[in-house]
Steps between C-alpha positions, in 0.01 A plus 500: 500500500524224758371151427207524741391839371527381138281201580237722662507740204459208258202371698340846491559530125365152434176594677485826301548315170230247593256778592568682173443188290184416695332839524625727220226484236754535218666166582246325723422152373831447322674172577815665634665473840809666642770403749759745635866433573741781583266762359469317167144396411483165322178463300365172371179385339331554164327782312327515164673805351839673528326823601371332816847394607638846425230655719574264791871579475429873497262500797716272714809704414338812645480353850746665738789269586490298176846487341410294192220290350598164351256247360439157356149579376358314201328717240226340292614155612861556384792468740732803487839458333752636750877533459722490809827665395819411683305258719800283592377237745172671595207604280251747646210268408528127415328551162738777387741429214845533651767677294864506607846473346573187704300181495316411821188291567304828506616619156292434187709717263874561526571858393718796593257774606753767400435394138177484295249261653418186297125571487283648228331840518188514717537141618464532878262647757745582778873524556668475839839669543563433869850595619620522140541864389754586768734238351509661153725795413243609240156359577304717253542250210343230720214734592445561127499125436235457769294769324535310171395156627204620709148487362290820516398540862786278615700580812868518586564437870828637634646451846841637598690608812437863594818700450511626863483153654806290577366223273576722202874494574537173692503291181820573301326392178264799522610765252197732496294673770124557464245730657133565429616802297699267274169386356406854412781492247405154380139608445579818308851459356507676159542278199426175685182294544276668755350342809201582721554427869224294659672525834835629626602471863764398749550392857815547708702257288333439164369688197193359321361588158208366294518643147285455189570623144368857474227629271527794265329767716806694618313756708309244703821303546675806647214547745519133593877518558443779752335242732832326547787735423632844596 
């Protein structure tokens, strides 16, 4: 997508998000606003209960053209605890806790993301893995670690080059290729922690995934997976 077209699409989506938050009776009155950049909706504001934030994420994620829904929304007055794995010199949000194996001004915790993360179970609300998985020969242990450290209802945000785009092969440190179908395996891989996709999508160059730890209702999960995967 060209730069001008992407800008116009973002403006359209931003209006659609604003209309939804203003007029949909299920979320009208909530102190939440959304901005759109490259098809990613960035929510900010405050809600009283986790269920309200989950509903906003779900409704916004259903809008055509939305690739992912990221947020910095306070719940019950509490700021979210957000890890930014492999952040290097750039965190996705200034309040994220940067995690990388090399020390930079953006890094709060020095750690190798190919090894167990130095955080306790259920300690964080969100994890960002932006341009990380494609650098790991086996990224499933890291995905499991994200599952472990997330609170119930937490979200793992993944962004990676789409395997058919030149960006996937242009960087010689990339060792894995990802597609939207990759997340079908992640969400239902036997013997591993299960995930429920909140949103899976891609544009011409990038794959996006918002995942939350899955519940125990296997049948409903299979029906939900059919929204995103072949």
